[in-house]
C-alpha positions as CSV (number, residue, x, y, z in Angstrom):
1,M,67.9,-103.5,-103.2
2,D,68.1,-104.4,-99.5
3,T,71.4,-103.4,-98.1
4,E,70.8,-104.6,-94.5
5,A,73.9,-106.4,-93.3
6,I,73.4,-109.0,-90.5
7,A,76.2,-110.9,-88.8
8,L,75.8,-114.3,-87.3
9,V,77.9,-114.7,-84.1
10,V,78.3,-117.9,-82.0
11,D,79.3,-117.3,-78.4
12,E,80.3,-119.7,-75.6
13,P,79.9,-117.7,-72.4
14,I,80.1,-120.8,-70.3
15,A,82.0,-123.9,-71.3
16,G,79.8,-126.2,-73.4
17,H,76.9,-123.7,-73.7
18,F,76.8,-122.2,-77.2
19,Y,74.5,-119.4,-78.3
20,W,73.9,-117.8,-81.7
21,V,73.2,-114.1,-82.0
22,L,72.2,-112.1,-85.1
23,Q,73.7,-108.6,-85.0
24,K,73.0,-105.6,-87.2
25,Q,75.5,-102.8,-87.8
26,D,74.2,-99.6,-86.2
27,G,76.7,-96.8,-86.9
28,N,80.0,-97.8,-85.3
29,D,78.2,-100.4,-83.0
30,C,76.5,-103.7,-83.5
31,R,73.2,-104.4,-81.9
32,P,71.6,-107.8,-81.4
33,I,68.3,-108.3,-83.3
34,D,67.7,-112.0,-82.6
35,A,69.3,-114.7,-80.4
36,A,69.1,-118.3,-79.3
37,P,66.4,-118.9,-76.7
38,G,68.7,-121.2,-74.8
39,P,72.1,-122.9,-75.0
40,M,73.1,-125.4,-77.6
41,P,75.5,-128.3,-76.9
42,T,78.0,-127.6,-79.7
43,Y,79.3,-124.8,-81.8
44,G,78.0,-126.5,-85.0
45,A,74.5,-126.9,-83.6
46,A,74.4,-123.2,-82.7
47,M,75.8,-122.2,-86.1
48,M,73.2,-124.3,-87.9
49,A,70.4,-122.9,-85.7
50,G,71.6,-119.3,-86.4
51,I,71.7,-119.9,-90.1
52,A,68.1,-121.2,-90.0
53,A,67.1,-118.1,-88.0
54,L,68.8,-115.9,-90.6
55,Q,67.1,-117.8,-93.4
56,R,63.6,-117.4,-91.7
57,R,64.3,-113.7,-91.3
58,H,65.2,-113.4,-95.0
59,D,62.1,-115.4,-96.1
60,E,59.8,-113.4,-93.8
61,R,61.0,-110.2,-95.5
62,G,60.3,-111.6,-98.9
63,G,64.0,-111.4,-99.9
64,A,65.4,-112.9,-103.0
65,A,68.5,-115.0,-102.7
66,T,71.6,-113.0,-103.4
67,M,75.3,-114.0,-103.4
68,H,78.1,-111.6,-102.4
């Protein structure tokens, strides 16, 4: 069983510029493992792109779908 926990975070460092970031827990800290290559116009667009990146990562690892 793969116990890797990855969080999807959407950040807006500049008004109207949304970025998604995939983060992995590393001890007490989180470290980024993937991120948007550029800004997205809305929170929803960034969230959907981040979900797609998370799904691609899952598929590339050959993971089976699991629900928690």
